N, C-alpha and C positions, 0 to 999 in steps of 0.2 A: 352357357351359350344355348340359344334356342335349338331344339331338336333338328329343325330344318337345316341348320348350319353346323351341326355337331361335328361333321367331318372336316370342317374348315379349321378346327382347333389346331393349335401349335403354329399353323401358318398365319392365322389371324387371332388377335386377342379379342376378348369380349368387347372392349372399348372400341377397337377398330371396326368390328362387325356392326356396332351401333352407329358409328360415324357414317359408314357407307350406306346403311339402310336409309338414312334420311338425307343423303347427299343428292341434290337435284342435277341430273344430267340431261342434255338434249342432243338428239341425233337428227341432223339434217340429211335426209335420205334414208330409205329403208330397203335398199338393195343389199349391199354388204352390211348396211346398218342393221338389217333384220337378224343377222347372225351375231353381231356385236351385242345387240340388245339382249338376246337370250343368254349369252355367256355372262354378261354383266349382272343380269337378274339372278342367275344361278349362284353367283358369288355372293350376292346380297344387296346389290343396288336395287332398291325398291321404289325409287322415285324417278321415273323415266318419261321423257317427252319425245315423241317421234313425229317428224313432219315429212310428208311426201304426197304427191298428187297422182302417182302412177297406179296402174292396175297390174295384177300379176299376169305374166305371160309364160307360155311354155318354155321359152328360151331362158327364163330366170331359174328354172328348176335344177340346172346343173350346179348352182353355186349359192343360191339364196334360200332363206329359211321358209320355204313355202311348199305346198303339195299340189297335186293335180286338182284337188277339190277347190283350191284357192284361185284357179285361173279365171280371169275376168273380174275378180273381186278387188276392191281397193286394197293396196298393200298394207296401209296402216290398220285397216279393219282386220285383215287376216293376221297380222303379227300381234295386234292387241289381244285377239282371241287366244292365240297360242301362248303368249306370255301369261295371261290370266289363268290359263289351264295349268301352268306351272306353279303360280302363286297368286291365288285369287284375292289376296289382301294387298297386293302391290298397287302402287299409285301409277297407273299407266295412262298417260295423256297422249292422244293422237290428234293430228290435224290433217285432214285430207285436202291438201292444197300444195301448191308449189311456192317456194320462197321467192320473193321478188324484191326489187330495190325498195319498194314501198312498204312491205310488211316485215322484212327480215328482223329489224330491230325490235319490234314488239314481241316477236316470238322468243327471242333470245333472253329477254329480261327475266330475272328470277332463277336463272340456272348458274351453276358453279363450274361446270366443265361442259365443253361442246365437242361433238364428233362431227367433222365435216366430211360427209360421205355423199356430197352432191356431185352431179355430173357437171363437167366443165363445158356446158353448152352456152353459157352466158358469163357475165361478170359477177353474178351473184355469189359463187363460191369465195372469191377474193373479198367481196364486200362482207360476207359472213365473218371471215377472219378479222377484217378491219373493225367491225362492230364489236366482236368479242374482245379484241385487244383493248379497245377503248373502254370496255366495261370490266376490264381486269379478269377476263375469263380465258383460261388456257384452252387451246383447240387441238384435237388429235386429227391427223390426216391419215386414213388407212388406204393402202393401195394393193390391189390383187395382181400379183406378178405371176400367177399361174402356179409355178412350182415353189413360190416363196411369198412371204408377206413383207410389206414395207410400211412403216409407220413413222411419221415425224410429228413433233409437238411444237406448236406455235405458242410461245409464251407471251403474256401481255406486254412486256417491255423488250421483247426480242425481235429478231428479224422476221419478216413475213415472206410468203412465197412470191410476192410481187418483186422481191429483191432479185429474183433470177429471171424475171420477164425480160424479153429482148424487144427492142423497138420494131414496130411493123410486123410482129409475129404473134399469132393467136396463141394464148396461153391455155394449156390443158394438162390432163394427167400425163400425157406422153412426155411433156417437158420436165415434169418432176422426176420421172423414171430416168430420162436421159441425164438429168443433173446427178441423180444418185449413182448411176453407172460411172459417170466421169469422176465423181468423188472417190469411188472405190478404186478406180485406176490410179488416181493421184496418190492414194495411200498404199498402193501396190498390193491391193487385194481385189483384183478384177474378177468379175463374174461374167464370163464370156457368154453364157447361156442367155443372159438378159439382152445383150446386144444382138445376138443371133435371132431371138424372138422378135425384137423390135424391128430388125431389118426385114424379116419376112412379113411382118404386119404392114410396114410402110409400103411394101411392094404389092400388096393386094390391090387388085384392079377396082373392086367395089369399095364404096365408102362404108365401112363397117366399124362398130365399136371394138375396142381392144379385146383379144381373146382372154378368157379368165377361167380358172378352175376352182373346184370346191376346196382343194388343198389350201390355197392361199386364203380363201374366205374364212376358214376355221382357224388358220394360223394367225391371221390378222385379228380376228375376234379375241383370241387368247391374249395377244400382245396388247391390244387396246384395253382389255379388262384389267390386265396387270398395271398398265399405266394409269388407268382411272383410279385404281386402288392406291398407287404410289402418290398421285397428286392429292387425292382426298385425305390421305394420312400424312401429308407433308414429307414424303420421302423424295429423294433426288431422282430426277429424270434428265435425260439428254434433251436438248432442244435444237430446233432448226438453226443453223444449216446441218447439224448432225441428224442422224436418223437411226432407226432400228431396222435391221433386215434379218429375217429368219428363213433359212432354207437348208436342205441337205444336199443341194445340187453340187456343191464344191467339195463334198466329203469323199 
């Protein structure tokens, strides 16, 4: 095994290390995606595409993979520089633009796994999944729950997030978290802290994005990287409507 990945031994075989090295993955969004990208690269995924049109802001620094020096810089430029500083032989492709209904399909082509870390400010995130399913590409959905990480996998022939959409109700990240909380209650493993956080958020007078912490960003990055590995090496994974939740809040 290459010296760079020598500490991966036992956990990964030489053959698995070679598989993930050349396995093309795409990240829609480089907020939480910036943390996922680094974790994936460090494990050995060296063929990574990242798409985002945002610039780094001060409020990003509590949970995203950027520094003060990156503020006002395009996110994809900043994360590409960081990733190449870790492995300058990696194939890091970035596109400084937002995904739209017109261009989403063209960017997804040529990849084998997608990470949907897009903001639900339009219908594009659900369209992203729809295109991936049609092209036989599994999609990982990561969510920052502050004290815990939530990830669900949309398989090509499985259910999509649109299956939990309600008529005349805007679909967003909050709806996914509400679904997950209801699911946990149904199986008698409730996480009250999630509901308490959501209730406080919904009562905020200003229209603000959901609160998020670095704990969940790095937890989700680890979860997604493990799932990327499992999918790339044909190991079993749960799929939506099931999901993965990692937290120590109920311990």
